[in-house]
C-alpha positions as CSV (number, residue, x, y, z in Angstrom):
1,M,-29.1,-8.4,9.9
2,T,-26.7,-10.5,12.0
3,G,-23.9,-8.0,12.4
4,I,-21.5,-10.4,10.6
5,P,-19.7,-8.8,7.7
6,E,-20.5,-10.0,4.2
7,R,-17.7,-12.1,2.7
8,K,-16.0,-10.6,-0.3
9,K,-14.2,-12.4,-3.1
10,K,-10.6,-13.0,-2.2
11,T,-8.2,-11.1,-4.5
12,K,-5.0,-12.8,-5.5
13,M,-2.1,-10.8,-4.2
14,A,1.4,-10.5,-5.5
15,L,4.5,-9.4,-3.5
16,L,6.7,-6.7,-4.9
17,S,10.2,-6.4,-3.6
18,V,12.2,-3.3,-4.7
19,P,15.8,-2.4,-3.6
20,L,15.8,1.2,-2.5
21,D,18.4,3.5,-1.0
22,A,17.8,3.5,2.7
23,Q,17.7,7.4,3.0
24,L,15.3,7.6,0.1
25,K,13.0,5.0,1.6
26,S,13.1,6.8,5.0
27,R,12.4,10.2,3.5
28,A,9.5,8.9,1.4
29,E,7.9,7.0,4.3
30,R,8.0,10.2,6.5
31,R,6.3,12.2,3.7
32,L,3.8,9.5,3.0
33,N,3.0,9.2,6.7
34,R,2.2,12.9,6.8
35,M,-0.3,12.3,4.0
36,G,-1.8,9.4,5.9
37,M,-0.5,6.8,3.4
38,S,1.9,3.8,3.6
39,G,4.5,2.9,1.1
40,A,2.4,-0.1,0.0
41,E,-0.6,2.1,-0.5
42,A,1.4,4.6,-2.6
43,V,2.7,1.8,-4.8
44,D,-0.8,0.4,-5.2
45,Q,-2.1,3.8,-6.3
46,L,0.8,4.2,-8.7
47,Y,0.1,0.8,-10.3
48,R,-3.7,1.7,-10.5
49,L,-2.8,4.8,-12.5
50,T,-0.9,2.9,-15.1
């Protein structure tokens, strides 16, 4: 074992841009942060559930 991480297949990524009310975004980010999650992670989880 060389200690070098194994290369994984690169996943194609897409960018999602959503206009949000500034207060809504701020409130959601605070709540998500308390849960140890970022906004991007929350959206990713939501998309995986659909």
